[in-house]
N, C-alpha and C positions, 0 to 999 in steps of 0.2 A: 720622204715622199716626193714624188716627182709630179709636178703640176700637169705635165703632158699626159701622164697616165691617169689622172683624175677622171677624165671623161669616161674611161672604161668602167670605173667603179660607180659613176653617177647614172649610168644607163639603167633602164628598167630591165630587170632580168629575174628569173626565178631563183637564180643563185646569188643575188645581190648580197645577202647577209653572209653567205659562205665565202664569197670573194673577199669581203672586208676582213673576215677572220683570218683567212689565208694570208692576206696582205700584211696584217699586223704580225703574224707569226714569222713571216719571211723577213720583214724589216727588222724585227728583233734580233735576227742573226747577223745584222750588219751588212747585208747585201745592198747594192745600189739598184734603185728602181729605174727602169727605162721602159719605153714603149716600142716594141718590135713586132712586126707581123700582125698588128692590130690587137696585141695582147700585152699585158704587163710581163716584162722580162726582167729577171734579177741577175746581176752580174757581180763578179769579184775579180778585181785586177783585169778588167776589160774582157773577161771570159764569161760567156753565157752559162748560167748555172741551172736556172729553173724558170718555167713559164706558168702562169695561171691561165687555165683554159676551161671553157664550159662546153658541155655536150648536151644532147637531148635528155639523158637520164642521170647525168652526174656531172660534177665539176672535178677538176683534177690539177695536181701539180705535175708538170711534165719536166723531168730532169734530163738535161742534155747529157748524153752518154751515160745514162743511168745504169745500164748493164755493167759498166765498169766500176761502179761504186762497190766498195768492200763492206761486207757485213761484219761488224765488230762483235757480234754476239756469239 
């Protein structure tokens, strides 16, 4: 966990519980937590991988270049 990103998770939000669950899931993958663009950003070898972001009706994981990910199923 990155103390700089803690303020995001401590804010009052309707997605607070979901943000925390997503955070734990991503940190279990061994990604480094940073704060970029006002959102938690997770990196691997200094490359941005995924952001946690909230919208009006949902919260989401935003994958950088997600369209390039290969589906292994």
